[in-house]
N, C-alpha and C positions, 0 to 999 in steps of 0.2 A: 640243363635239363629242367623242364618245367614240370612241376607235380600240381595236381588239382585236388582240391578237397570237396568232397561232397557233404552237403548238409542234409541231414535227416529231415523228413517231413515234419517231424514233432518241432524241430528247432525253427523252422519257418513259421510255423503256426504261433509259436511264443513271441518271435519278432513282430508278427502282425498283430498280436493283442496288444504288445507293448506300445507300438505305435497308436494304437486307438487310446490307450491309457494316457499317453503324452499329449494327444489331442484334447481329450477331456480336462485334464489339468491346466493345459493353457486356456481353454475356454473359461475356466473358473478364474484362474490367476490374473489374467489380462485385464479385465475390468478393474480389479481391485487395485492393480499396480498404477493404472491410468488414473484412477480416482485419486490415489496419494499424490500422483505426480502433479496433477494439475491444482490439487489443494495446496501443494508447497508453493507453486507458482502464484496462487492467490494471496498466499499469507506473506510472501516475501515482496509482492508488489504493494501490499499494504504498509509493509515497513518502509519501502521506498516513499509512498505518499506521506508517511509520518515525518520522514526525514526532510522532504520537501516542504511540509507546513512547519517545521521548526525553522528551517532556513528563511522562509518567507515572512514569519513572525519577527524573527531576528532583525532582518532589514527593515521591516516596516516599523519596528520599534526604535531602531537607529535614525530612520527618517523622522519619526515623531518627536525626538528629543532636540531636534535642531530648531533654531529660532525660526519664526514666520512659516510655520508648516500648519497644516489642518488635518482634521480627522478625514477629511474627503481625499486629501493627497496620500495619506497613509494607506486608506483603504484602496485606492485606485493602484497604488504600488504593489499591494499584495495580490489585489486581482489580477494584475499584469503577470507577477511572477508565477502564479499558479496556473493562469490562463495559457502560458507558454508550454505548459507541461500537461494541459489539457484537463485541468482538475476544475470542476466547477461545483457551486452549491455550498461553498463554504461560508460560514458567518464569522464576521470579525467583530469583536468588541474592544474599546479602547477604554482604559480605566485611568483616571489621573488621581493618585492617593487613594487608591482602592475604591473609587466612586466613578460612576460613568461620567466622563467630562471631555472637554474639548482641549486638545493639546496646544493650540494657540493661546488658550488662557493659562497655562501651567507657568508657574514661576520656577526660577533657578533652584535646583535641588529636589523639586517635586517628583515623587515616584511615578513614571509613565509605563503602564503595563498594557501590551497587546495580546489578546487571545483570539485563537482561531479554533473553531469546531467544524468538523465535518462528519456526516453520516458515513459510516464504513461501507454501507451498502452502495454508495457513490463511486467508489474506487475499484469496482470488479473489473476484471478483465474479459469476462466472458458474457455473451449475450443472455439476457434474462436476470443477470445480476442479483443482488441481494443476498448472497452467500455469507457474507461476513455481517456480523451483528455488533451493535453498539456504535461509539463515536471516536473518531481520532481528533485528538485535540493537542494544541501547542501554545506556550505562553512564554513571554520574554519581558523583562522589566529593566529598565535603566533609570537613571537620574536625569531630568531635564537639565539642558544647559543654560 
């Protein structure tokens, strides 16, 4: 045997008001949550790009310490590695014994350092860009062979 419960008109009115309050709360909270979520995406993407810069500079420096290599081949290797990931606009500097120099003129035991800098605004995921400020940079140093 089934029994039915009747709701009073006042309880229906309270439920209706509560639904309206939930709608208003959702309208206020949703944009804030989306802003936080997309901000986290942007920051984690910048960390990923920083890791890619570090890997590219390490590989470029390893190439630069080898005999018969030039600054052009080191820069081309770095641009190729970054280009595969869609990263453009990076500036590469090659230092030999802490002064701008050519790796093909370096002697055995000389310190070869490769540095990359990239504006953080260039690594945005979203159209319009420029949400991140500053620069991302990576540096790696090895002794010439």
